[in-house]
SELUM-466472 format. One record per atom (N, C-alpha, C): residue number from 1; residue in one letter; atom name; y, z, x. Coordinates in Angstrom, 1 decimal. Example, Ala and Ser with C-alpha at 12.3 -4.5 7.8 and 13.67 -1.06 7.14 Angstrom:
residues 2
doza n: 1	res: A	atom: N	Y: -5.7	Z: 7.8	X: 13.2
doza n: 1	res: A	atom: CA	Y: -4.5	Z: 7.8	X: 12.3
doza n: 1	res: A	atom: C	Y: -3.3	Z: 7.8	X: 13.2
doza n: 2	res: S	atom: N	Y: -2.2	Z: 7.1	X: 12.8
doza n: 2	res: S	atom: CA	Y: -1.1	Z: 7.1	X: 13.7
doza n: 2	res: S	atom: C	Y: 0.0	Z: 7.9	X: 12.9
end
This chain:
residues 88
doza n: 1	res: X	atom: N	Y: 116.4	Z: 103.1	X: 98.6
doza n: 1	res: X	atom: CA	Y: 117.0	Z: 104.6	X: 99.0
doza n: 1	res: X	atom: C	Y: 115.8	Z: 105.2	X: 99.4
doza n: 2	res: X	atom: N	Y: 115.7	Z: 106.1	X: 100.5
doza n: 2	res: X	atom: CA	Y: 114.8	Z: 106.5	X: 101.1
doza n: 2	res: X	atom: C	Y: 114.1	Z: 107.9	X: 100.7
doza n: 3	res: X	atom: N	Y: 113.2	Z: 108.4	X: 100.5
doza n: 3	res: X	atom: CA	Y: 112.7	Z: 109.4	X: 99.7
doza n: 3	res: X	atom: C	Y: 112.7	Z: 110.6	X: 100.6
doza n: 4	res: X	atom: N	Y: 113.1	Z: 111.9	X: 100.1
doza n: 4	res: X	atom: CA	Y: 113.1	Z: 113.1	X: 100.7
doza n: 4	res: X	atom: C	Y: 111.7	Z: 113.6	X: 100.7
doza n: 5	res: X	atom: N	Y: 111.3	Z: 114.0	X: 101.9
doza n: 5	res: X	atom: CA	Y: 109.8	Z: 114.5	X: 101.7
doza n: 5	res: X	atom: C	Y: 109.9	Z: 116.3	X: 101.9
doza n: 6	res: X	atom: N	Y: 109.3	Z: 116.6	X: 100.6
doza n: 6	res: X	atom: CA	Y: 109.0	Z: 118.1	X: 100.6
doza n: 6	res: X	atom: C	Y: 107.6	Z: 118.6	X: 100.3
doza n: 7	res: X	atom: N	Y: 107.4	Z: 119.8	X: 100.6
doza n: 7	res: X	atom: CA	Y: 106.0	Z: 120.3	X: 100.4
doza n: 7	res: X	atom: C	Y: 105.9	Z: 120.9	X: 98.8
doza n: 8	res: X	atom: N	Y: 104.6	Z: 121.2	X: 98.3
doza n: 8	res: X	atom: CA	Y: 104.6	Z: 121.4	X: 96.9
doza n: 8	res: X	atom: C	Y: 105.1	Z: 122.8	X: 96.7
doza n: 9	res: X	atom: N	Y: 105.1	Z: 123.5	X: 97.2
doza n: 9	res: X	atom: CA	Y: 105.9	Z: 124.9	X: 97.3
doza n: 9	res: X	atom: C	Y: 107.4	Z: 124.8	X: 96.9
doza n: 10	res: X	atom: N	Y: 108.2	Z: 123.8	X: 98.4
doza n: 10	res: X	atom: CA	Y: 109.6	Z: 123.7	X: 98.3
doza n: 10	res: X	atom: C	Y: 109.9	Z: 122.7	X: 96.7
doza n: 11	res: X	atom: N	Y: 109.0	Z: 122.0	X: 96.2
doza n: 11	res: X	atom: CA	Y: 109.4	Z: 121.2	X: 95.4
doza n: 11	res: X	atom: C	Y: 109.4	Z: 122.3	X: 94.1
doza n: 12	res: X	atom: N	Y: 108.4	Z: 122.9	X: 93.8
doza n: 12	res: X	atom: CA	Y: 108.1	Z: 123.8	X: 92.6
doza n: 12	res: X	atom: C	Y: 109.3	Z: 124.8	X: 92.7
doza n: 13	res: X	atom: N	Y: 109.8	Z: 125.4	X: 93.7
doza n: 13	res: X	atom: CA	Y: 110.9	Z: 126.3	X: 93.7
doza n: 13	res: X	atom: C	Y: 112.0	Z: 125.7	X: 93.6
doza n: 14	res: X	atom: N	Y: 112.4	Z: 124.4	X: 94.0
doza n: 14	res: X	atom: CA	Y: 113.6	Z: 123.8	X: 93.8
doza n: 14	res: X	atom: C	Y: 113.8	Z: 122.6	X: 93.1
doza n: 15	res: X	atom: N	Y: 113.0	Z: 122.7	X: 91.9
doza n: 15	res: X	atom: CA	Y: 112.6	Z: 121.6	X: 91.0
doza n: 15	res: X	atom: C	Y: 114.0	Z: 121.3	X: 90.1
doza n: 16	res: X	atom: N	Y: 114.8	Z: 122.2	X: 89.8
doza n: 16	res: X	atom: CA	Y: 116.1	Z: 122.0	X: 89.1
doza n: 16	res: X	atom: C	Y: 117.0	Z: 121.0	X: 90.1
doza n: 17	res: X	atom: N	Y: 117.0	Z: 121.5	X: 91.2
doza n: 17	res: X	atom: CA	Y: 117.9	Z: 120.8	X: 92.3
doza n: 17	res: X	atom: C	Y: 117.4	Z: 119.2	X: 92.3
doza n: 18	res: X	atom: N	Y: 116.2	Z: 119.0	X: 92.3
doza n: 18	res: X	atom: CA	Y: 115.5	Z: 117.6	X: 92.4
doza n: 18	res: X	atom: C	Y: 115.8	Z: 117.0	X: 91.4
doza n: 19	res: X	atom: N	Y: 115.6	Z: 117.7	X: 90.1
doza n: 19	res: X	atom: CA	Y: 115.7	Z: 117.0	X: 88.6
doza n: 19	res: X	atom: C	Y: 117.4	Z: 116.4	X: 88.6
doza n: 20	res: X	atom: N	Y: 118.4	Z: 117.1	X: 89.2
doza n: 20	res: X	atom: CA	Y: 119.8	Z: 116.6	X: 89.0
doza n: 20	res: X	atom: C	Y: 120.2	Z: 115.6	X: 90.3
doza n: 21	res: X	atom: N	Y: 119.2	Z: 115.4	X: 91.2
doza n: 21	res: X	atom: CA	Y: 119.5	Z: 114.5	X: 92.1
doza n: 21	res: X	atom: C	Y: 119.1	Z: 113.3	X: 91.7
doza n: 22	res: X	atom: N	Y: 119.8	Z: 112.1	X: 92.5
doza n: 22	res: X	atom: CA	Y: 119.4	Z: 110.7	X: 92.2
doza n: 22	res: X	atom: C	Y: 118.5	Z: 110.2	X: 93.4
doza n: 23	res: X	atom: N	Y: 118.1	Z: 111.1	X: 94.2
doza n: 23	res: X	atom: CA	Y: 117.1	Z: 110.8	X: 95.3
doza n: 23	res: X	atom: C	Y: 115.9	Z: 110.9	X: 94.9
doza n: 24	res: X	atom: N	Y: 114.8	Z: 109.7	X: 95.3
doza n: 24	res: X	atom: CA	Y: 113.3	Z: 110.0	X: 95.0
doza n: 24	res: X	atom: C	Y: 112.9	Z: 111.5	X: 96.0
doza n: 25	res: X	atom: N	Y: 111.9	Z: 112.0	X: 95.7
doza n: 25	res: X	atom: CA	Y: 111.2	Z: 113.2	X: 96.4
doza n: 25	res: X	atom: C	Y: 109.8	Z: 112.4	X: 96.7
doza n: 26	res: X	atom: N	Y: 109.5	Z: 112.7	X: 97.6
doza n: 26	res: X	atom: CA	Y: 108.0	Z: 112.7	X: 97.9
doza n: 26	res: X	atom: C	Y: 107.2	Z: 114.0	X: 98.1
doza n: 27	res: X	atom: N	Y: 106.5	Z: 114.2	X: 97.2
doza n: 27	res: X	atom: CA	Y: 105.8	Z: 115.7	X: 97.3
doza n: 27	res: X	atom: C	Y: 104.6	Z: 115.6	X: 98.2
doza n: 28	res: X	atom: N	Y: 104.6	Z: 116.7	X: 99.2
doza n: 28	res: X	atom: CA	Y: 103.5	Z: 116.5	X: 100.3
doza n: 28	res: X	atom: C	Y: 102.7	Z: 117.7	X: 100.1
doza n: 29	res: X	atom: N	Y: 101.3	Z: 117.5	X: 100.8
doza n: 29	res: X	atom: CA	Y: 100.4	Z: 119.0	X: 100.8
doza n: 29	res: X	atom: C	Y: 99.8	Z: 118.6	X: 102.1
doza n: 30	res: X	atom: N	Y: 100.4	Z: 119.8	X: 103.2
doza n: 30	res: X	atom: CA	Y: 99.5	Z: 119.4	X: 104.5
doza n: 30	res: X	atom: C	Y: 99.8	Z: 118.2	X: 105.1
doza n: 31	res: X	atom: N	Y: 101.0	Z: 117.6	X: 105.0
doza n: 31	res: X	atom: CA	Y: 101.5	Z: 116.2	X: 105.3
doza n: 31	res: X	atom: C	Y: 101.0	Z: 115.2	X: 104.6
doza n: 32	res: X	atom: N	Y: 100.2	Z: 115.1	X: 103.7
doza n: 32	res: X	atom: CA	Y: 99.8	Z: 114.0	X: 103.0
doza n: 32	res: X	atom: C	Y: 100.5	Z: 113.9	X: 101.6
doza n: 33	res: X	atom: N	Y: 101.0	Z: 112.9	X: 101.5
doza n: 33	res: X	atom: CA	Y: 101.7	Z: 112.6	X: 100.2
doza n: 33	res: X	atom: C	Y: 101.0	Z: 112.7	X: 98.7
doza n: 34	res: X	atom: N	Y: 101.2	Z: 113.6	X: 97.9
doza n: 34	res: X	atom: CA	Y: 100.5	Z: 113.7	X: 96.7
doza n: 34	res: X	atom: C	Y: 101.2	Z: 112.8	X: 95.6
doza n: 35	res: X	atom: N	Y: 102.4	Z: 112.9	X: 96.0
doza n: 35	res: X	atom: CA	Y: 103.2	Z: 111.8	X: 94.6
doza n: 35	res: X	atom: C	Y: 104.5	Z: 111.6	X: 95.0
doza n: 36	res: X	atom: N	Y: 105.3	Z: 110.8	X: 93.8
doza n: 36	res: X	atom: CA	Y: 106.5	Z: 110.4	X: 94.2
doza n: 36	res: X	atom: C	Y: 107.2	Z: 111.1	X: 93.1
doza n: 37	res: X	atom: N	Y: 108.5	Z: 111.9	X: 93.0
doza n: 37	res: X	atom: CA	Y: 109.4	Z: 112.0	X: 91.8
doza n: 37	res: X	atom: C	Y: 110.4	Z: 110.9	X: 92.0
doza n: 38	res: X	atom: N	Y: 110.5	Z: 109.9	X: 91.1
doza n: 38	res: X	atom: CA	Y: 111.6	Z: 108.9	X: 91.1
doza n: 38	res: X	atom: C	Y: 112.3	Z: 109.1	X: 89.9
doza n: 39	res: X	atom: N	Y: 113.7	Z: 109.7	X: 90.3
doza n: 39	res: X	atom: CA	Y: 114.6	Z: 109.9	X: 88.9
doza n: 39	res: X	atom: C	Y: 115.0	Z: 108.8	X: 88.2
doza n: 40	res: X	atom: N	Y: 115.3	Z: 108.7	X: 86.9
doza n: 40	res: X	atom: CA	Y: 115.4	Z: 107.7	X: 86.0
doza n: 40	res: X	atom: C	Y: 117.0	Z: 107.7	X: 86.0
doza n: 41	res: X	atom: N	Y: 117.7	Z: 106.5	X: 85.7
doza n: 41	res: X	atom: CA	Y: 119.3	Z: 106.5	X: 85.7
doza n: 41	res: X	atom: C	Y: 119.5	Z: 107.3	X: 84.7
doza n: 42	res: X	atom: N	Y: 120.5	Z: 108.2	X: 84.7
doza n: 42	res: X	atom: CA	Y: 121.2	Z: 109.3	X: 83.6
doza n: 42	res: X	atom: C	Y: 122.1	Z: 108.2	X: 82.6
doza n: 43	res: X	atom: N	Y: 121.9	Z: 108.3	X: 81.5
doza n: 43	res: X	atom: CA	Y: 122.9	Z: 107.6	X: 80.4
doza n: 43	res: X	atom: C	Y: 124.2	Z: 108.4	X: 80.8
doza n: 44	res: X	atom: N	Y: 125.4	Z: 107.7	X: 80.9
doza n: 44	res: X	atom: CA	Y: 126.6	Z: 108.2	X: 81.2
doza n: 44	res: X	atom: C	Y: 126.9	Z: 108.8	X: 79.6
doza n: 45	res: X	atom: N	Y: 128.0	Z: 109.8	X: 79.7
doza n: 45	res: X	atom: CA	Y: 128.4	Z: 110.0	X: 78.5
doza n: 45	res: X	atom: C	Y: 129.5	Z: 109.1	X: 77.8
doza n: 46	res: X	atom: N	Y: 129.4	Z: 108.4	X: 76.8
doza n: 46	res: X	atom: CA	Y: 130.1	Z: 107.6	X: 76.7
doza n: 46	res: X	atom: C	Y: 131.7	Z: 108.2	X: 76.0
doza n: 47	res: X	atom: N	Y: 132.8	Z: 107.5	X: 76.3
doza n: 47	res: X	atom: CA	Y: 134.0	Z: 107.9	X: 76.0
doza n: 47	res: X	atom: C	Y: 134.3	Z: 108.2	X: 74.5
doza n: 48	res: X	atom: N	Y: 133.5	Z: 107.4	X: 73.8
doza n: 48	res: X	atom: CA	Y: 133.5	Z: 107.8	X: 72.4
doza n: 48	res: X	atom: C	Y: 132.9	Z: 109.0	X: 72.0
doza n: 49	res: X	atom: N	Y: 131.8	Z: 109.1	X: 72.5
doza n: 49	res: X	atom: CA	Y: 130.8	Z: 110.7	X: 72.4
doza n: 49	res: X	atom: C	Y: 131.9	Z: 111.7	X: 72.9
doza n: 50	res: X	atom: N	Y: 132.7	Z: 111.5	X: 74.0
doza n: 50	res: X	atom: CA	Y: 133.4	Z: 112.6	X: 74.6
doza n: 50	res: X	atom: C	Y: 134.5	Z: 113.1	X: 73.6
doza n: 51	res: X	atom: N	Y: 135.2	Z: 112.1	X: 72.9
doza n: 51	res: X	atom: CA	Y: 136.2	Z: 112.0	X: 72.3
doza n: 51	res: X	atom: C	Y: 135.9	Z: 112.9	X: 71.0
doza n: 52	res: X	atom: N	Y: 134.9	Z: 112.5	X: 70.4
doza n: 52	res: X	atom: CA	Y: 134.0	Z: 113.2	X: 69.4
doza n: 52	res: X	atom: C	Y: 133.8	Z: 114.6	X: 69.6
doza n: 53	res: X	atom: N	Y: 133.2	Z: 115.0	X: 70.8
doza n: 53	res: X	atom: CA	Y: 132.9	Z: 116.4	X: 71.3
doza n: 53	res: X	atom: C	Y: 134.5	Z: 117.1	X: 71.3
doza n: 54	res: X	atom: N	Y: 135.3	Z: 116.5	X: 72.1
doza n: 54	res: X	atom: CA	Y: 136.6	Z: 117.5	X: 72.2
doza n: 54	res: X	atom: C	Y: 137.3	Z: 117.7	X: 70.8
doza n: 55	res: X	atom: N	Y: 137.1	Z: 116.6	X: 69.6
doza n: 55	res: X	atom: CA	Y: 137.8	Z: 116.9	X: 68.5
doza n: 55	res: X	atom: C	Y: 136.8	Z: 117.7	X: 68.0
doza n: 56	res: X	atom: N	Y: 135.4	Z: 118.3	X: 67.9
doza n: 56	res: X	atom: CA	Y: 135.0	Z: 119.2	X: 67.2
doza n: 56	res: X	atom: C	Y: 135.1	Z: 120.6	X: 67.9
doza n: 57	res: X	atom: N	Y: 135.3	Z: 120.3	X: 69.5
doza n: 57	res: X	atom: CA	Y: 136.1	Z: 121.7	X: 70.0
doza n: 57	res: X	atom: C	Y: 137.4	Z: 122.1	X: 69.5
doza n: 58	res: X	atom: N	Y: 138.3	Z: 121.2	X: 69.6
doza n: 58	res: X	atom: CA	Y: 139.5	Z: 121.5	X: 69.0
doza n: 58	res: X	atom: C	Y: 139.3	Z: 122.3	X: 67.2
doza n: 59	res: X	atom: N	Y: 138.7	Z: 121.4	X: 66.6
doza n: 59	res: X	atom: CA	Y: 138.5	Z: 122.1	X: 65.2
doza n: 59	res: X	atom: C	Y: 138.0	Z: 123.3	X: 65.1
doza n: 60	res: X	atom: N	Y: 136.9	Z: 123.7	X: 66.1
doza n: 60	res: X	atom: CA	Y: 136.4	Z: 125.1	X: 66.2
doza n: 60	res: X	atom: C	Y: 137.5	Z: 126.1	X: 66.6
doza n: 61	res: X	atom: N	Y: 138.1	Z: 125.7	X: 67.8
doza n: 61	res: X	atom: CA	Y: 139.3	Z: 126.7	X: 68.2
doza n: 61	res: X	atom: C	Y: 140.1	Z: 126.8	X: 67.1
doza n: 62	res: X	atom: N	Y: 140.6	Z: 125.7	X: 66.5
doza n: 62	res: X	atom: CA	Y: 141.3	Z: 126.2	X: 65.2
doza n: 62	res: X	atom: C	Y: 140.8	Z: 127.0	X: 64.1
doza n: 63	res: X	atom: N	Y: 139.5	Z: 126.9	X: 63.8
doza n: 63	res: X	atom: CA	Y: 138.9	Z: 127.4	X: 62.7
doza n: 63	res: X	atom: C	Y: 138.9	Z: 129.2	X: 63.6
doza n: 64	res: X	atom: N	Y: 138.6	Z: 129.4	X: 64.6
doza n: 64	res: X	atom: CA	Y: 138.6	Z: 130.5	X: 65.0
doza n: 64	res: X	atom: C	Y: 139.9	Z: 131.2	X: 65.8
doza n: 65	res: X	atom: N	Y: 141.3	Z: 130.6	X: 65.4
doza n: 65	res: X	atom: CA	Y: 142.4	Z: 131.4	X: 66.2
doza n: 65	res: X	atom: C	Y: 143.0	Z: 132.4	X: 65.5
doza n: 66	res: X	atom: N	Y: 142.3	Z: 132.9	X: 64.0
doza n: 66	res: X	atom: CA	Y: 142.9	Z: 133.8	X: 63.5
doza n: 66	res: X	atom: C	Y: 141.9	Z: 135.0	X: 63.6
doza n: 67	res: X	atom: N	Y: 141.0	Z: 134.7	X: 64.2
doza n: 67	res: X	atom: CA	Y: 139.9	Z: 135.7	X: 64.2
doza n: 67	res: X	atom: C	Y: 140.1	Z: 136.9	X: 65.4
doza n: 68	res: X	atom: N	Y: 139.9	Z: 138.0	X: 65.0
doza n: 68	res: X	atom: CA	Y: 140.2	Z: 139.2	X: 65.7
doza n: 68	res: X	atom: C	Y: 139.0	Z: 139.5	X: 66.0
doza n: 69	res: X	atom: N	Y: 138.5	Z: 139.4	X: 67.6
doza n: 69	res: X	atom: CA	Y: 137.6	Z: 139.8	X: 68.2
doza n: 69	res: X	atom: C	Y: 137.0	Z: 141.4	X: 67.9
doza n: 70	res: X	atom: N	Y: 137.9	Z: 142.2	X: 68.0
doza n: 70	res: X	atom: CA	Y: 137.8	Z: 143.6	X: 67.9
doza n: 70	res: X	atom: C	Y: 137.2	Z: 143.9	X: 66.5
doza n: 71	res: X	atom: N	Y: 138.0	Z: 143.2	X: 65.6
doza n: 71	res: X	atom: CA	Y: 137.7	Z: 143.4	X: 64.0
doza n: 71	res: X	atom: C	Y: 136.0	Z: 143.1	X: 63.8
doza n: 72	res: X	atom: N	Y: 136.0	Z: 142.0	X: 64.1
doza n: 72	res: X	atom: CA	Y: 134.5	Z: 141.5	X: 64.2
doza n: 72	res: X	atom: C	Y: 133.5	Z: 142.4	X: 64.7
doza n: 73	res: X	atom: N	Y: 133.6	Z: 142.8	X: 65.8
doza n: 73	res: X	atom: CA	Y: 132.8	Z: 144.1	X: 66.6
doza n: 73	res: X	atom: C	Y: 132.9	Z: 145.2	X: 65.9
doza n: 74	res: X	atom: N	Y: 134.0	Z: 145.6	X: 65.6
doza n: 74	res: X	atom: CA	Y: 133.8	Z: 147.1	X: 64.4
doza n: 74	res: X	atom: C	Y: 133.0	Z: 147.0	X: 63.3
doza n: 75	res: X	atom: N	Y: 133.0	Z: 145.6	X: 62.5
doza n: 75	res: X	atom: CA	Y: 132.5	Z: 145.5	X: 61.4
doza n: 75	res: X	atom: C	Y: 130.9	Z: 145.3	X: 61.3
doza n: 76	res: X	atom: N	Y: 130.6	Z: 144.7	X: 62.8
doza n: 76	res: X	atom: CA	Y: 129.2	Z: 144.7	X: 63.2
doza n: 76	res: X	atom: C	Y: 128.7	Z: 145.9	X: 63.6
doza n: 77	res: X	atom: N	Y: 129.3	Z: 146.9	X: 64.1
doza n: 77	res: X	atom: CA	Y: 129.0	Z: 148.4	X: 64.3
doza n: 77	res: X	atom: C	Y: 128.9	Z: 148.9	X: 63.1
doza n: 78	res: X	atom: N	Y: 129.7	Z: 148.6	X: 62.2
doza n: 78	res: X	atom: CA	Y: 129.4	Z: 149.6	X: 60.8
doza n: 78	res: X	atom: C	Y: 128.2	Z: 149.0	X: 60.1
doza n: 79	res: X	atom: N	Y: 128.0	Z: 147.8	X: 60.3
doza n: 79	res: X	atom: CA	Y: 126.9	Z: 147.2	X: 59.4
doza n: 79	res: X	atom: C	Y: 125.4	Z: 147.8	X: 60.1
doza n: 80	res: X	atom: N	Y: 125.6	Z: 147.9	X: 61.3
doza n: 80	res: X	atom: CA	Y: 124.3	Z: 148.5	X: 62.1
doza n: 80	res: X	atom: C	Y: 124.1	Z: 149.7	X: 61.8
doza n: 81	res: X	atom: N	Y: 125.4	Z: 150.6	X: 61.5
doza n: 81	res: X	atom: CA	Y: 125.1	Z: 152.0	X: 61.4
doza n: 81	res: X	atom: C	Y: 124.9	Z: 152.2	X: 59.7
doza n: 82	res: X	atom: N	Y: 124.9	Z: 151.2	X: 59.0
doza n: 82	res: X	atom: CA	Y: 124.8	Z: 151.2	X: 57.7
doza n: 82	res: X	atom: C	Y: 123.2	Z: 151.0	X: 57.5
doza n: 83	res: X	atom: N	Y: 122.5	Z: 149.9	X: 58.3
doza n: 83	res: X	atom: CA	Y: 121.4	Z: 149.6	X: 58.1
doza n: 83	res: X	atom: C	Y: 120.4	Z: 150.8	X: 58.7
doza n: 84	res: X	atom: N	Y: 120.7	Z: 151.5	X: 59.8
doza n: 84	res: X	atom: CA	Y: 120.1	Z: 152.6	X: 60.4
doza n: 84	res: X	atom: C	Y: 120.1	Z: 153.6	X: 59.2
doza n: 85	res: X	atom: N	Y: 120.9	Z: 153.8	X: 58.7
doza n: 85	res: X	atom: CA	Y: 121.1	Z: 155.2	X: 57.8
doza n: 85	res: X	atom: C	Y: 120.1	Z: 154.5	X: 56.7
doza n: 86	res: X	atom: N	Y: 120.1	Z: 153.6	X: 56.2
doza n: 86	res: X	atom: CA	Y: 119.3	Z: 152.9	X: 55.0
doza n: 86	res: X	atom: C	Y: 117.9	Z: 153.1	X: 55.4
doza n: 87	res: X	atom: N	Y: 117.4	Z: 152.9	X: 56.7
doza n: 87	res: X	atom: CA	Y: 115.9	Z: 152.8	X: 57.1
doza n: 87	res: X	atom: C	Y: 115.3	Z: 154.4	X: 57.4
doza n: 88	res: X	atom: N	Y: 116.3	Z: 155.1	X: 57.3
doza n: 88	res: X	atom: CA	Y: 115.8	Z: 156.6	X: 57.5
doza n: 88	res: X	atom: C	Y: 115.4	Z: 157.4	X: 56.2
end
């Protein structure tokens, strides 16, 4: 696979894009190649790991199913008011 040639500044500004890519990148300064970034093959998420993650997400959703968001916000605000009053 041929490498993409980019300048140092472009490499630095777009490093996240290059890190996600599978294409090697030749980093140049004034037309001279300084180095080559060669991405390593990523490990694919195994289906067993994905199944475990989905099961954990389902358990979390079930645990939070009866939580009232507005009640939590009101309780949080009340606690903050109590701390501010105690600090005075």
